[in-house]
mmCIF file of the C-alpha atoms, coordinates in Angstrom:
data_MODEL
# 
_entry.id   MODEL 
# 
loop_
_atom_site.group_PDB 
_atom_site.id 
_atom_site.type_symbol 
_atom_site.label_atom_id 
_atom_site.label_alt_id 
_atom_site.label_comp_id 
_atom_site.label_asym_id 
_atom_site.label_entity_id 
_atom_site.label_seq_id 
_atom_site.pdbx_PDB_ins_code 
_atom_site.Cartn_x 
_atom_site.Cartn_y 
_atom_site.Cartn_z 
_atom_site.occupancy 
_atom_site.B_iso_or_equiv 
_atom_site.pdbx_formal_charge 
_atom_site.auth_seq_id 
_atom_site.auth_comp_id 
_atom_site.auth_asym_id 
_atom_site.auth_atom_id 
_atom_site.pdbx_PDB_model_num 
ATOM 1   C CA . UNK A 1 1   ? -0.109  -0.161  0.004   1.00 0.00 ? 1   UNK A CA 1 
ATOM 2   C CA . UNK A 1 2   ? 3.016   2.018   0.519   1.00 0.00 ? 2   UNK A CA 1 
ATOM 3   C CA . UNK A 1 3   ? 3.966   2.294   -2.922  1.00 0.00 ? 3   UNK A CA 1 
ATOM 4   C CA . UNK A 1 4   ? 0.680   3.505   -4.223  1.00 0.00 ? 4   UNK A CA 1 
ATOM 5   C CA . UNK A 1 5   ? 0.101   7.074   -4.939  1.00 0.00 ? 5   UNK A CA 1 
ATOM 6   C CA . UNK A 1 6   ? -3.011  8.904   -4.984  1.00 0.00 ? 6   UNK A CA 1 
ATOM 7   C CA . UNK A 1 7   ? -3.125  9.796   -8.406  1.00 0.00 ? 7   UNK A CA 1 
ATOM 8   C CA . UNK A 1 8   ? -2.902  6.528   -9.518  1.00 0.00 ? 8   UNK A CA 1 
ATOM 9   C CA . UNK A 1 9   ? -5.997  4.600   -10.194 1.00 0.00 ? 9   UNK A CA 1 
ATOM 10  C CA . UNK A 1 10  ? -6.317  1.493   -7.853  1.00 0.00 ? 10  UNK A CA 1 
ATOM 11  C CA . UNK A 1 11  ? -7.890  -1.850  -9.046  1.00 0.00 ? 11  UNK A CA 1 
ATOM 12  C CA . UNK A 1 12  ? -11.059 -3.137  -7.293  1.00 0.00 ? 12  UNK A CA 1 
ATOM 13  C CA . UNK A 1 13  ? -8.751  -5.976  -5.478  1.00 0.00 ? 13  UNK A CA 1 
ATOM 14  C CA . UNK A 1 14  ? -6.545  -3.130  -3.803  1.00 0.00 ? 14  UNK A CA 1 
ATOM 15  C CA . UNK A 1 15  ? -9.706  -0.755  -3.055  1.00 0.00 ? 15  UNK A CA 1 
ATOM 16  C CA . UNK A 1 16  ? -10.961 -4.087  -1.256  1.00 0.00 ? 16  UNK A CA 1 
ATOM 17  C CA . UNK A 1 17  ? -7.283  -4.760  0.602   1.00 0.00 ? 17  UNK A CA 1 
ATOM 18  C CA . UNK A 1 18  ? -7.546  -1.080  1.545   1.00 0.00 ? 18  UNK A CA 1 
ATOM 19  C CA . UNK A 1 19  ? -11.115 -0.756  2.980   1.00 0.00 ? 19  UNK A CA 1 
ATOM 20  C CA . UNK A 1 20  ? -10.609 -4.315  4.740   1.00 0.00 ? 20  UNK A CA 1 
ATOM 21  C CA . UNK A 1 21  ? -7.310  -2.947  6.504   1.00 0.00 ? 21  UNK A CA 1 
ATOM 22  C CA . UNK A 1 22  ? -9.194  0.728   7.399   1.00 0.00 ? 22  UNK A CA 1 
ATOM 23  C CA . UNK A 1 23  ? -12.262 -1.438  9.212   1.00 0.00 ? 23  UNK A CA 1 
ATOM 24  C CA . UNK A 1 24  ? -9.520  -3.671  11.132  1.00 0.00 ? 24  UNK A CA 1 
ATOM 25  C CA . UNK A 1 25  ? -7.591  -0.702  12.095  1.00 0.00 ? 25  UNK A CA 1 
ATOM 26  C CA . UNK A 1 26  ? -11.100 0.946   13.423  1.00 0.00 ? 26  UNK A CA 1 
ATOM 27  C CA . UNK A 1 27  ? -11.587 -1.945  15.412  1.00 0.00 ? 27  UNK A CA 1 
ATOM 28  C CA . UNK A 1 28  ? -8.326  -2.555  16.660  1.00 0.00 ? 28  UNK A CA 1 
ATOM 29  C CA . UNK A 1 29  ? -8.364  1.115   17.857  1.00 0.00 ? 29  UNK A CA 1 
ATOM 30  C CA . UNK A 1 30  ? -11.958 0.827   19.257  1.00 0.00 ? 30  UNK A CA 1 
ATOM 31  C CA . UNK A 1 31  ? -10.643 -2.310  21.148  1.00 0.00 ? 31  UNK A CA 1 
ATOM 32  C CA . UNK A 1 32  ? -7.721  -0.382  22.667  1.00 0.00 ? 32  UNK A CA 1 
ATOM 33  C CA . UNK A 1 33  ? -9.984  2.409   23.667  1.00 0.00 ? 33  UNK A CA 1 
ATOM 34  C CA . UNK A 1 34  ? -12.481 0.109   25.570  1.00 0.00 ? 34  UNK A CA 1 
ATOM 35  C CA . UNK A 1 35  ? -9.311  -1.634  26.995  1.00 0.00 ? 35  UNK A CA 1 
ATOM 36  C CA . UNK A 1 36  ? -8.256  1.754   28.639  1.00 0.00 ? 36  UNK A CA 1 
ATOM 37  C CA . UNK A 1 37  ? -11.744 2.736   29.860  1.00 0.00 ? 37  UNK A CA 1 
ATOM 38  C CA . UNK A 1 38  ? -12.204 -0.731  31.516  1.00 0.00 ? 38  UNK A CA 1 
ATOM 39  C CA . UNK A 1 39  ? -8.772  -0.085  33.005  1.00 0.00 ? 39  UNK A CA 1 
ATOM 40  C CA . UNK A 1 40  ? -9.463  3.319   34.489  1.00 0.00 ? 40  UNK A CA 1 
ATOM 41  C CA . UNK A 1 41  ? -12.677 1.708   35.755  1.00 0.00 ? 41  UNK A CA 1 
ATOM 42  C CA . UNK A 1 42  ? -10.326 -1.169  37.428  1.00 0.00 ? 42  UNK A CA 1 
ATOM 43  C CA . UNK A 1 43  ? -12.724 -3.958  35.736  1.00 0.00 ? 43  UNK A CA 1 
ATOM 44  C CA . UNK A 1 44  ? -9.710  -6.075  34.915  1.00 0.00 ? 44  UNK A CA 1 
ATOM 45  C CA . UNK A 1 45  ? -11.907 -8.819  33.153  1.00 0.00 ? 45  UNK A CA 1 
ATOM 46  C CA . UNK A 1 46  ? -12.955 -6.058  30.514  1.00 0.00 ? 46  UNK A CA 1 
ATOM 47  C CA . UNK A 1 47  ? -9.692  -4.549  29.907  1.00 0.00 ? 47  UNK A CA 1 
ATOM 48  C CA . UNK A 1 48  ? -8.127  -8.017  29.312  1.00 0.00 ? 48  UNK A CA 1 
ATOM 49  C CA . UNK A 1 49  ? -10.588 -8.901  26.987  1.00 0.00 ? 49  UNK A CA 1 
ATOM 50  C CA . UNK A 1 50  ? -10.194 -5.650  25.266  1.00 0.00 ? 50  UNK A CA 1 
ATOM 51  C CA . UNK A 1 51  ? -6.582  -5.790  25.062  1.00 0.00 ? 51  UNK A CA 1 
ATOM 52  C CA . UNK A 1 52  ? -6.299  -9.163  24.176  1.00 0.00 ? 52  UNK A CA 1 
ATOM 53  C CA . UNK A 1 53  ? -8.522  -8.507  20.984  1.00 0.00 ? 53  UNK A CA 1 
ATOM 54  C CA . UNK A 1 54  ? -6.395  -5.385  19.777  1.00 0.00 ? 54  UNK A CA 1 
ATOM 55  C CA . UNK A 1 55  ? -3.429  -7.612  20.146  1.00 0.00 ? 55  UNK A CA 1 
ATOM 56  C CA . UNK A 1 56  ? -4.769  -10.273 17.897  1.00 0.00 ? 56  UNK A CA 1 
ATOM 57  C CA . UNK A 1 57  ? -6.015  -7.735  15.731  1.00 0.00 ? 57  UNK A CA 1 
ATOM 58  C CA . UNK A 1 58  ? -2.363  -6.416  15.213  1.00 0.00 ? 58  UNK A CA 1 
ATOM 59  C CA . UNK A 1 59  ? -0.066  -8.212  17.127  1.00 0.00 ? 59  UNK A CA 1 
ATOM 60  C CA . UNK A 1 60  ? 3.265   -6.012  15.838  1.00 0.00 ? 60  UNK A CA 1 
ATOM 61  C CA . UNK A 1 61  ? 1.585   -2.839  17.259  1.00 0.00 ? 61  UNK A CA 1 
ATOM 62  C CA . UNK A 1 62  ? 3.618   -0.965  20.111  1.00 0.00 ? 62  UNK A CA 1 
ATOM 63  C CA . UNK A 1 63  ? 0.057   0.466   21.457  1.00 0.00 ? 63  UNK A CA 1 
ATOM 64  C CA . UNK A 1 64  ? -1.728  -2.485  21.764  1.00 0.00 ? 64  UNK A CA 1 
ATOM 65  C CA . UNK A 1 65  ? 0.808   -4.385  23.554  1.00 0.00 ? 65  UNK A CA 1 
ATOM 66  C CA . UNK A 1 66  ? 1.333   -1.500  26.043  1.00 0.00 ? 66  UNK A CA 1 
ATOM 67  C CA . UNK A 1 67  ? -2.453  -1.364  26.267  1.00 0.00 ? 67  UNK A CA 1 
ATOM 68  C CA . UNK A 1 68  ? -2.196  -5.154  27.460  1.00 0.00 ? 68  UNK A CA 1 
ATOM 69  C CA . UNK A 1 69  ? 0.540   -4.766  29.470  1.00 0.00 ? 69  UNK A CA 1 
ATOM 70  C CA . UNK A 1 70  ? -1.450  -2.183  31.293  1.00 0.00 ? 70  UNK A CA 1 
ATOM 71  C CA . UNK A 1 71  ? -4.748  -4.529  31.610  1.00 0.00 ? 71  UNK A CA 1 
ATOM 72  C CA . UNK A 1 72  ? -2.362  -6.958  33.061  1.00 0.00 ? 72  UNK A CA 1 
ATOM 73  C CA . UNK A 1 73  ? -1.394  -4.432  35.283  1.00 0.00 ? 73  UNK A CA 1 
ATOM 74  C CA . UNK A 1 74  ? -4.797  -3.580  36.383  1.00 0.00 ? 74  UNK A CA 1 
ATOM 75  C CA . UNK A 1 75  ? -5.705  -7.344  36.880  1.00 0.00 ? 75  UNK A CA 1 
ATOM 76  C CA . UNK A 1 76  ? -2.190  -7.712  39.322  1.00 0.00 ? 76  UNK A CA 1 
ATOM 77  C CA . UNK A 1 77  ? -3.403  -4.887  41.233  1.00 0.00 ? 77  UNK A CA 1 
ATOM 78  C CA . UNK A 1 78  ? -7.222  -6.040  41.682  1.00 0.00 ? 78  UNK A CA 1 
ATOM 79  C CA . UNK A 1 79  ? -6.279  -9.595  42.982  1.00 0.00 ? 79  UNK A CA 1 
ATOM 80  C CA . UNK A 1 80  ? -3.763  -8.065  45.227  1.00 0.00 ? 80  UNK A CA 1 
ATOM 81  C CA . UNK A 1 81  ? -6.345  -5.811  46.957  1.00 0.00 ? 81  UNK A CA 1 
ATOM 82  C CA . UNK A 1 82  ? -8.987  -8.809  46.787  1.00 0.00 ? 82  UNK A CA 1 
ATOM 83  C CA . UNK A 1 83  ? -6.142  -11.033 48.344  1.00 0.00 ? 83  UNK A CA 1 
ATOM 84  C CA . UNK A 1 84  ? -5.008  -8.387  50.953  1.00 0.00 ? 84  UNK A CA 1 
ATOM 85  C CA . UNK A 1 85  ? -8.669  -7.790  52.245  1.00 0.00 ? 85  UNK A CA 1 
ATOM 86  C CA . UNK A 1 86  ? -9.263  -11.564 52.119  1.00 0.00 ? 86  UNK A CA 1 
ATOM 87  C CA . UNK A 1 87  ? -6.563  -12.194 54.596  1.00 0.00 ? 87  UNK A CA 1 
ATOM 88  C CA . UNK A 1 88  ? -7.714  -10.023 57.015  1.00 0.00 ? 88  UNK A CA 1 
ATOM 89  C CA . UNK A 1 89  ? -10.858 -11.859 57.584  1.00 0.00 ? 89  UNK A CA 1 
ATOM 90  C CA . UNK A 1 90  ? -10.348 -13.578 60.977  1.00 0.00 ? 90  UNK A CA 1 
ATOM 91  C CA . UNK A 1 91  ? -10.637 -17.199 61.019  1.00 0.00 ? 91  UNK A CA 1 
ATOM 92  C CA . UNK A 1 92  ? -14.095 -18.612 62.301  1.00 0.00 ? 92  UNK A CA 1 
ATOM 93  C CA . UNK A 1 93  ? -14.831 -19.124 65.792  1.00 0.00 ? 93  UNK A CA 1 
ATOM 94  C CA . UNK A 1 94  ? -15.237 -22.455 67.157  1.00 0.00 ? 94  UNK A CA 1 
ATOM 95  C CA . UNK A 1 95  ? -18.320 -23.192 69.106  1.00 0.00 ? 95  UNK A CA 1 
ATOM 96  C CA . UNK A 1 96  ? -16.987 -25.255 72.655  1.00 0.00 ? 96  UNK A CA 1 
ATOM 97  C CA . UNK A 1 97  ? -19.083 -26.829 75.140  1.00 0.00 ? 97  UNK A CA 1 
ATOM 98  C CA . UNK A 1 98  ? -18.579 -25.545 78.759  1.00 0.00 ? 98  UNK A CA 1 
ATOM 99  C CA . UNK A 1 99  ? -18.413 -27.516 81.965  1.00 0.00 ? 99  UNK A CA 1 
ATOM 100 C CA . UNK A 1 100 ? -22.114 -26.998 82.835  1.00 0.00 ? 100 UNK A CA 1 
ATOM 101 C CA . UNK A 1 101 ? -23.052 -28.359 79.253  1.00 0.00 ? 101 UNK A CA 1 
ATOM 102 C CA . UNK A 1 102 ? -24.163 -24.800 77.570  1.00 0.00 ? 102 UNK A CA 1 
ATOM 103 C CA . UNK A 1 103 ? -22.526 -23.915 74.424  1.00 0.00 ? 103 UNK A CA 1 
ATOM 104 C CA . UNK A 1 104 ? -20.232 -20.981 74.344  1.00 0.00 ? 104 UNK A CA 1 
ATOM 105 C CA . UNK A 1 105 ? -18.630 -19.067 70.961  1.00 0.00 ? 105 UNK A CA 1 
ATOM 106 C CA . UNK A 1 106 ? -15.362 -18.080 72.779  1.00 0.00 ? 106 UNK A CA 1 
ATOM 107 C CA . UNK A 1 107 ? -12.298 -19.290 72.939  1.00 0.00 ? 107 UNK A CA 1 
ATOM 108 C CA . UNK A 1 108 ? -11.188 -23.135 74.519  1.00 0.00 ? 108 UNK A CA 1 
ATOM 109 C CA . UNK A 1 109 ? -10.661 -23.080 78.260  1.00 0.00 ? 109 UNK A CA 1 
ATOM 110 C CA . UNK A 1 110 ? -7.745  -21.762 79.718  1.00 0.00 ? 110 UNK A CA 1 
ATOM 111 C CA . UNK A 1 111 ? -6.232  -24.756 80.778  1.00 0.00 ? 111 UNK A CA 1 
ATOM 112 C CA . UNK A 1 112 ? -6.932  -26.339 77.434  1.00 0.00 ? 112 UNK A CA 1 
ATOM 113 C CA . UNK A 1 113 ? -5.789  -23.431 75.657  1.00 0.00 ? 113 UNK A CA 1 
ATOM 114 C CA . UNK A 1 114 ? -1.865  -24.798 74.629  1.00 0.00 ? 114 UNK A CA 1 
ATOM 115 C CA . UNK A 1 115 ? -3.414  -28.454 74.084  1.00 0.00 ? 115 UNK A CA 1 
ATOM 116 C CA . UNK A 1 116 ? -3.551  -29.324 70.499  1.00 0.00 ? 116 UNK A CA 1 
ATOM 117 C CA . UNK A 1 117 ? -3.424  -32.986 70.581  1.00 0.00 ? 117 UNK A CA 1 
ATOM 118 C CA . UNK A 1 118 ? -6.702  -34.259 69.941  1.00 0.00 ? 118 UNK A CA 1 
ATOM 119 C CA . UNK A 1 119 ? -5.838  -37.877 71.293  1.00 0.00 ? 119 UNK A CA 1 
ATOM 120 C CA . UNK A 1 120 ? -6.286  -36.727 75.104  1.00 0.00 ? 120 UNK A CA 1 
ATOM 121 C CA . UNK A 1 121 ? -9.725  -34.816 74.730  1.00 0.00 ? 121 UNK A CA 1 
ATOM 122 C CA . UNK A 1 122 ? -12.701 -37.063 75.864  1.00 0.00 ? 122 UNK A CA 1 
ATOM 123 C CA . UNK A 1 123 ? -16.203 -36.935 74.858  1.00 0.00 ? 123 UNK A CA 1 
ATOM 124 C CA . UNK A 1 124 ? -18.203 -34.265 77.262  1.00 0.00 ? 124 UNK A CA 1 
ATOM 125 C CA . UNK A 1 125 ? -15.310 -35.292 80.241  1.00 0.00 ? 125 UNK A CA 1 
ATOM 126 C CA . UNK A 1 126 ? -16.908 -38.646 80.451  1.00 0.00 ? 126 UNK A CA 1 
ATOM 127 C CA . UNK A 1 127 ? -13.563 -40.569 79.798  1.00 0.00 ? 127 UNK A CA 1 
ATOM 128 C CA . UNK A 1 128 ? -14.947 -41.760 76.403  1.00 0.00 ? 128 UNK A CA 1 
ATOM 129 C CA . UNK A 1 129 ? -12.175 -40.900 74.040  1.00 0.00 ? 129 UNK A CA 1 
ATOM 130 C CA . UNK A 1 130 ? -12.884 -38.993 70.684  1.00 0.00 ? 130 UNK A CA 1 
ATOM 131 C CA . UNK A 1 131 ? -10.055 -40.873 68.817  1.00 0.00 ? 131 UNK A CA 1 
ATOM 132 C CA . UNK A 1 132 ? -9.731  -44.596 68.768  1.00 0.00 ? 132 UNK A CA 1 
ATOM 133 C CA . UNK A 1 133 ? -7.139  -46.009 70.094  1.00 0.00 ? 133 UNK A CA 1 
ATOM 134 C CA . UNK A 1 134 ? -5.770  -49.568 69.401  1.00 0.00 ? 134 UNK A CA 1 
ATOM 135 C CA . UNK A 1 135 ? -5.245  -51.947 66.453  1.00 0.00 ? 135 UNK A CA 1 
ATOM 136 C CA . UNK A 1 136 ? -3.798  -48.997 64.164  1.00 0.00 ? 136 UNK A CA 1 
ATOM 137 C CA . UNK A 1 137 ? -7.516  -47.344 64.378  1.00 0.00 ? 137 UNK A CA 1 
ATOM 138 C CA . UNK A 1 138 ? -8.480  -49.869 62.034  1.00 0.00 ? 138 UNK A CA 1 
ATOM 139 C CA . UNK A 1 139 ? -12.237 -49.492 63.075  1.00 0.00 ? 139 UNK A CA 1 
# 
């Protein structure tokens, strides 16, 4: 297309190729615009979808590649924020039974707080082990 001059008459094939190239460039530019808008709105799925579409239409275009890198950065920021918030969620409280038979949502009894060996626990304090013992737990 670069070797053609505006004054030269174009064949129908060349006109069709020029029209198709122009259409693909418009679609690519629209996808990049949408990706930038989505990135500004912190919508990583939309940004990635449009940026990948722009790169698929024109893999050698530097702007399309830069838009894809920005969309990936937005996704990374969003994921980092999500996991940072999720890590602040406390562990669920395990209900325990008090000595008088009521259930409590608080921590374990202070005397038992350091015990992590479940084999020493008994069922309701009656001496019945919760974990079976003997014959390699074949029951």
